[in-house]
C-alpha positions as CSV (number, residue, x, y, z in Angstrom):
1,M,99.2,94.5,114.8
2,D,98.5,96.5,111.7
3,S,97.2,95.4,108.4
4,T,98.6,96.2,105.0
5,Q,97.7,95.3,101.4
6,A,99.3,92.2,100.0
7,T,100.7,94.3,97.2
8,R,102.8,96.2,99.8
9,L,104.6,93.1,101.0
10,R,108.4,93.3,100.7
11,K,111.3,90.9,101.3
12,G,112.1,90.7,105.0
13,N,108.7,91.7,106.3
14,L,107.2,89.8,109.2
15,I,103.6,88.9,109.0
16,K,101.1,86.8,111.0
17,M,99.3,84.2,109.1
18,N,97.0,81.6,110.6
19,G,98.4,82.5,114.0
20,E,102.0,81.8,112.9
21,L,104.8,84.3,112.5
22,M,106.2,84.3,109.0
23,R,109.2,86.1,107.4
24,V,108.7,87.0,103.7
25,L,111.7,85.6,101.8
26,D,110.7,86.6,98.3
27,V,107.7,88.4,96.7
28,T,106.6,88.4,93.1
29,H,103.8,90.6,91.7
30,L,102.1,88.9,88.8
31,T,99.5,90.2,86.4
32,P,98.3,87.4,84.1
33,G,96.7,88.3,80.8
34,K,93.3,87.1,82.0
35,G,92.1,87.4,85.5
36,K,93.1,89.5,88.5
37,A,96.7,90.4,89.6
38,F,98.1,88.5,92.5
39,V,101.2,88.4,94.8
40,Q,103.2,85.2,95.1
41,A,105.1,85.1,98.4
42,K,107.7,82.7,99.6
43,M,107.8,82.7,103.4
44,R,109.5,80.9,106.3
45,N,107.5,79.9,109.5
46,L,109.8,81.3,112.2
47,K,108.8,78.7,114.8
48,A,108.7,75.6,112.7
49,G,111.4,76.7,110.2
50,S,109.3,75.4,107.3
51,L,109.0,77.1,104.0
52,H,105.6,78.1,102.5
53,D,104.5,79.5,99.2
54,H,101.3,81.5,99.3
55,K,99.3,83.3,96.6
56,F,97.6,86.5,97.8
57,R,95.0,88.3,95.7
58,S,95.9,92.0,95.2
59,A,92.9,93.0,97.4
60,D,93.9,90.8,100.3
61,S,95.1,92.4,103.4
62,V,97.9,91.0,105.5
63,E,98.5,91.3,109.2
64,R,101.9,92.7,109.8
65,A,103.7,91.8,113.0
66,T,104.7,94.6,115.4
67,L,108.3,94.3,116.4
68,D,110.3,95.7,119.2
69,D,113.8,96.7,118.0
70,R,116.5,96.7,120.7
71,E,120.2,97.7,120.5
72,M,122.2,94.6,121.4
73,Q,125.8,93.5,121.4
74,F,126.7,90.2,119.7
75,T,128.8,88.6,122.5
76,Y,129.8,85.2,121.2
77,R,129.0,82.1,119.1
78,D,128.7,78.7,120.7
79,G,128.5,76.2,117.9
80,Q,125.2,77.0,116.1
81,T,124.0,79.4,118.8
82,F,124.6,83.1,118.7
83,H,124.4,85.1,122.0
84,F,123.3,88.7,122.2
85,M,123.2,91.1,125.2
86,D,120.7,93.9,125.6
87,L,122.7,97.1,126.1
88,E,120.1,98.7,128.4
89,T,118.9,95.7,130.6
90,Y,121.9,93.4,130.1
91,D,119.4,90.6,129.4
92,Q,120.8,87.8,127.2
93,V,119.0,86.3,124.2
94,E,120.0,83.5,121.8
95,M,119.4,82.9,118.2
96,T,120.3,79.8,116.1
97,A,122.4,80.0,112.9
98,E,119.3,78.6,111.1
99,S,117.0,81.4,112.3
100,L,119.7,84.1,111.5
101,G,120.2,82.7,108.0
102,D,122.7,84.7,105.9
103,S,122.9,87.4,108.6
104,A,125.2,85.1,110.6
105,H,128.0,85.8,108.1
106,Y,128.1,89.5,109.0
107,L,128.4,89.2,112.7
108,L,131.6,90.0,114.6
109,P,131.9,89.6,118.4
110,E,131.2,92.9,120.3
111,A,129.4,94.4,117.3
112,T,126.3,96.5,118.2
113,I,123.3,95.5,116.2
114,K,119.5,96.0,116.3
115,V,117.7,92.8,117.2
116,S,114.0,92.5,116.4
117,L,111.9,91.0,119.1
118,Y,108.4,89.6,118.8
119,E,106.6,89.0,122.1
120,G,110.0,89.0,123.8
121,E,111.5,86.4,121.4
122,P,114.3,87.4,119.0
123,V,113.2,86.9,115.4
124,G,115.7,88.8,113.3
125,L,118.5,91.4,112.9
126,D,118.6,94.8,111.3
127,L,122.0,94.7,109.7
128,P,123.9,97.8,108.5
129,M,124.1,98.3,104.7
130,T,127.8,97.3,104.8
131,V,130.2,95.6,107.2
132,D,134.1,95.6,107.2
133,L,135.6,92.1,107.4
134,A,139.1,90.8,107.2
135,V,140.2,88.3,104.5
136,S,141.4,85.1,106.1
137,E,142.2,83.2,102.9
138,T,142.5,84.0,99.2
139,A,144.8,83.2,96.3
140,P,148.0,85.4,96.2
141,A,147.8,88.8,94.6
142,I,148.7,89.0,90.9
143,K,151.3,91.7,90.1
144,G,149.9,94.4,87.8
145,A,146.4,93.2,88.3
146,T,143.7,95.8,87.7
147,A,140.4,96.2,89.5
148,N,138.4,95.1,86.4
149,A,140.3,91.9,85.8
150,Q,139.0,88.5,86.8
151,L,137.6,88.2,90.3
152,K,138.8,85.5,92.7
153,P,137.1,83.9,95.8
154,A,138.1,85.1,99.3
155,T,137.1,83.5,102.6
156,L,136.4,86.1,105.2
157,E,136.9,85.9,109.0
158,T,133.2,84.9,109.5
159,G,133.4,82.1,106.9
160,L,131.6,84.1,104.2
161,V,133.1,83.6,100.7
162,V,132.9,86.6,98.4
163,Q,134.4,87.4,94.9
164,V,137.1,90.0,95.2
165,P,139.5,91.7,92.7
166,P,142.9,90.0,92.3
167,F,144.8,92.7,94.2
168,I,143.2,91.7,97.6
169,T,145.5,89.6,99.8
170,N,145.2,87.7,103.1
171,G,144.7,90.1,106.1
172,D,143.2,92.9,104.0
173,K,140.0,94.4,105.4
174,I,137.2,94.7,102.9
175,R,133.7,96.3,102.9
176,V,130.9,93.9,102.0
177,N,127.3,94.8,101.1
178,T,125.0,92.9,103.6
179,E,122.0,92.8,101.2
180,T,123.9,91.3,98.2
181,G,126.9,89.7,99.8
182,E,129.2,91.5,97.3
183,Y,132.6,93.1,97.7
184,Q,132.4,96.9,97.8
185,S,135.9,98.1,98.4
186,R,139.1,97.7,100.4
187,V,139.1,99.5,103.7
């Protein structure tokens, strides 16, 4: 485990607090007119699944969790459980849709992805910046539509709904930003 200053916390970091593993969901640095600056962090307890808000003083140090990133293949989804296989050892690990959060919307079977393990347990994914997904359902294309016209919703093959330009039709493959969940381009 290594320590870092609370001011260096970023969204997505894993920290150990009171013996529990927490994922940082949101961080706000605040400097009030009077008093010392502080960091407001919204976190999820990875074991219990509960949400916590915590106020760190700027001088506080935080214990960062050391993770083991492994290349794994997403093999299949069984209800709310996602199954991954280690490409070196062929070991299988499972993650729930709840623990994956929004990451679940960017997983296609047989995709190779980095899975972060903490003490042998999967705790998160390292997604690529973009993924290419097929449009399974959207309103029909509008003739003569331009890219800067009104956007329309499109449901993708993983169930993710994104806003797309009007010229996108069913079956098109589009590139989606995994950080923002926004349409990037047609592929």
